N, C-alpha and C positions, 0 to 999 in steps of 0.2 A: 052924495057926499061920502058914503062908505067906500066907493071905488076910488075916489080921489085920495082918501086917507091911505088906502091900501097901496096905491101907486107910489105915494110919497114914502111910505114905510119901505117898500120894495127898493126904491132908489137908495134910501138910507142904508139898507142892508147890503146892497151892492157896493156902495162906497165903503162901508165898514169892512166888507170882505177884501176889497182892494187894499185898504190900509193895512189890514192884518197880513195879507200876502206880501206887501212891501216890507213890513217889519220882519217877517220870517226870512225873506231874501237877504235883508241887511244883516240879520243875525248870522246866517250861514256865511255870507261874504266876510264878515269881520271876526268870526269865531277864532279863538286862539288855538283851537285843536283842528286837526284834519277831520273832514266829514265826507263820507261817501255813501251812495246808495247803490247796492248791487242786487241785480235781479237775474236769477239763473246763471250766476257766475260772471255776468257781464256788468261792467261799471256803467251806471246810468247818470250819476251826478257826482261831481266833486266840487269842493270849495277851494279857494286860493291857497289856504294853508296846506292842504293835501298836495297840491301841485308842487309847492315849494319843498315839501317833505321828500317827494320822490324824484324831483327834477324833471318832470314831464309837463308839457303844456296840457291844458284841458282837452284840446282836440286830439291829442295822442293817447288820452285815457278813456274818454267817453266812447261807448260801444266796443271797447276792448275787454278781453278777459282779465279778471282780477289776477290771474296767475302772472301777468306782466309785472306786477309790483309786490309780489309776496315771495319771500325766500323759500327755497325748496323745503327746508325743515318745517317752516311755519305752514306751508301748504298741507303737509301731512297732518299736522295738528288740527288744522281747520277742517280737513276731510273727516277726521275722527269725530270732531265736534258735531258736524252735520249728521254723521251716521248715528251718533247717540241721540240727536234730536228726532230723527226719523224713527228710531226705536222707542221713542216716548220717554227717554230719560231726561231728567232735569240737568241742565248745564248752566254754569254761571254766566251771567251776562258780560262779565269782565274777564279778559284773558290777555296774555302777552304773546305778541308775535313780532316778527322782523319784516319790515318793508324792504324791498329791493329798489335801489335808486337807479336812475338812468345810467350812471357811471359804475354800477356794480357794487356799490357799498350797501351795507345793511344798516337799517335804522330801527333800533328796538322801540316798540310802542306798546302802550296799554290800549287795548281795544275794548269798547263798550258797545255791544250790539243788541239790536232789538228788531223784531219784524214789524213792517208797516205795509199798508195798502199802497200800491204804487202802479200807476198806469194799467189798471185792470187786473192786477195780480198781487202777489206777496213778494216783498223785497226786504233786504237787510238794510237798515239804517245803522251805520257804524261811525262812532266817534273815535278818533285816534289821537292819543296824547303821547308825545315823545317822552321817553324815559331818559332822564339825564344822569 
């Protein structure tokens, strides 16, 4: 009887895990802000809002360097931010940058970044809100 109960609980946990994963996927898809995951400078995940912000399709962003969609001035600020993190300095999680769109326009955004575990390593999870 104990094994049967364990198996039922295991299936229930698997189902709950699937439900939670589906909820997270829906939240990312429907989020009003851009969301990206960047690992070692390479974009790993984008949501639909981010693709609209920069005017690129998902396949033109995934596995491409972040530099493709960040203005040169903002790239310098981001590099400084990472340098400070490596040096052990505290940096604010929120900062302002400019995205670079496919047609060359810049879009000012407030970025809110944190580190997450992703695909066996550390990555940046970044939420991007357009500044109007």
